[in-house]
C-alpha positions, 0 to 999 in steps of 0.5 A: 977270355976267349971270342965267342963265335957265331957260325951261320950256316946258309943253306936254301931250306925245305919244306918240313911237311905238305902245308909247308909246300906252298908257302915253300914255294912262295918265298921262293919265287918272289926272291927278287934275287933271282926274279925279277922283269918289268915292274917286279916290286909291285908284281913279283908277290902276286906272281909268287901266289899263281906260281906257288899255287899252280906248282903245290901239286905236283912239287908236293907229291914230289917230296912225299916220293922222296919220304920229305925234304930231308934238308933240314935233318941233314943241315943239323947233323952239317952244324953239329959236326963243324960244331964239334970239330972246332971247339975240338980246335979250340973255338968258342962256336955255335953254328946256326942254320939259316935256311933262305926259303924254309924254316929255321929262317935267316930272321931267327937265325938272326935272333939267336945271334942277337939272344947270344951275345956272339963277339963276331960272326962267321958265314959259310955258305953250303954252296962251294961256288958262289952264284946270285940265286945262291949265296947273293940272295942269303947274304942279302936277306942276312943285311935286310934282317941284320937292320930289320932288328938292329944287328950292325953292332956285331961284326960279320964275315962272308966266306963268298965260296970254296969251289976249289977247297983240297978237302972239298976235291977230295970228299967228291973224290971219295964219293964218287969211288964209293959210287963206282963199285956199284957197277960190278963187271963192268970196266971203269972207261965204261961209266960215263961220270956225268957231273950235274949242277944245278942251273941258272938263267944264262941272263946272269953270267952275262951280268956278271955271274961267276959260278958257271967258272967255278963249277967249272973249276969244281968239276976241274980240280976232282977230274984231276984228282980222281984221274979215272978211265972214265969219260966225263961232262958236265950238265945243268938241272932244274930248269924252270921258265921259258928264258934261256939257261945254262946247258946241256940239260941232265936229260937232253944230256942223258939221250946224247950219252944213249945216243953214241954208244953209252949205256952205264951212267953215275950222275955226281951233284957237284953243286950240292951238297945236301941231298934234297929234291933235287938229287932225290928226285930229280936226279935219282928217280926222274932222271933215272927213269929217263935213263932207263926208259931209253935201254941204260944198263947202270944209272947212279947217283953220287951220294952228297957229300953230306957229312962226309968227314973230308967236307966237315974238314973242309967248312972247319978249315974255311973258318978257321982261315978267316978268323985267322986272316988267311982266307983269300978269296981273291987271290983265287977269282983273280987266277979264274978271271984271267985265265978266264978273259973271254968270260964276263968279270964276275961282277957279282962277287963282293970281293970285285963289283956289286956288295950285297945288300 
């Protein structure tokens, strides 16, 4: 008899109503894998309450400007497409969604797995690049909830990362080519490609987070395959607080490129596979205004992968490889580590160091 498989998609989530903005922010800012400081065990909830209260109105306006968060609808589309793809491969799979900060949250996915009497669970992050702030946090929450609900008897396997999966790279190349068509009567070498990834504190990287290496790997593979004549640069966005974050920032990069004479820019969200506030507002509204105010002739954003057929094929292959013991993240991580001995060892990667839990 074929095994019943549950595939759980990890994603950050987003508020599904104006009233959900504040509790969504509260859940985000009380995450121990993101917010840590001396005495945080005692003060994290107070900190989260204060910050979420202060930011609710501004963030709520941002969501209003983009018509609300589309992340759940789009993630559900990804889940449905992946489930259909796996069933075509003869896999009796049910694909569930586990959002980190808003519904359907991880505890809901755990309850669904428990009720479904599945033989095996595959945990698949919708974060191609591993980070403490994303996959690590989601995996920690999964472990907390499975212990709480006594799901430990159902084996679960994590797909930790896939920054250079061939079909992921092809999907990015397709979407970049599609976006480049918007530049009419402009030579390709006149369009700058700005690869923008969600930033993380530099401290994360110094403590062994492999995120920066994997982001650079994705960009390198995309540029190699795309063979565009355009100049390209990697930058980061979504900086919060006063601590040092990975840079340069997206806005700084726009200023630098325009100062050097660039007037046509295409921003490529390289760490985001689903449209959400960081793409639709932070890039397509805020960064666009920043560029246009400084005289840029044309500013465009590549659409997120969403349910692009090649991205769904990537996810399908990852699940099949995990089921058939073909998934080998160690060799890929090891190669990156050997190629960059000057970087901290990826001690937060579950294959090398501290296990989520």
